[in-house]
N, C-alpha and C positions, 0 to 999 in steps of 0.2 A: 832264240825262242821259237821253234816250230810254226808253221801258219795253221788257219785252220784247216787246208787243203791235205798241208800233207800231215795232219793227226787224223785223215781220215783216209786216206790212202795209207797210211802203215797203220792204221787199224783192218785193214782188208786184205792187205797183205798178211796180217797175223792170223787172223782169220783162217782165209786158206790154207795156210802152212797147217795150221792145227786142223784144219777139213782133211788136206792129206795125207796128217797123220793117222787120223784117225782111219784112213778110207788103206792104207797102206797096213795096218795094224789088222783089218778086217780082210785083208787078203782083196779087194776091191779099189786099187790105184788104179790098172788098167780103164778100168766103170768111170773112177775122177775123172782121169786126163780127158776122155773124152767129154765127159759133160762139160766139164776146161773149157774146151774147145770149140764145143757149140755153141753154149754162150756166148762165148768171148765173137765167134763169127756169129752171133747173132745181134751181139752190142755194135760189131765194126759194120753191118748191112746196113742198118738203121741209120747211124751215124751218115754212112756215104750215100744214102736215099737224105737227109735233112741238109747233108753238105751240099749233093746237088742241087737240090733244091731252092737252095737260098742262091746260088749260083747265079740257076738260070732265071730265079725272078730278079735279077740285077744288085744282088746286096753285095 
């Protein structure tokens, strides 16, 4: 039986696939990929800042 996090991850992947399909059908797949890349970059940047903060604080 999948864990709660696996269900959430599966839901996110399914949602992104549906968004990608919709963008493809509307001819906006390139914009979708750019937007996805920007969001992933922002999440990575925020995660990196938090990780650095924790490490510098002695965590």
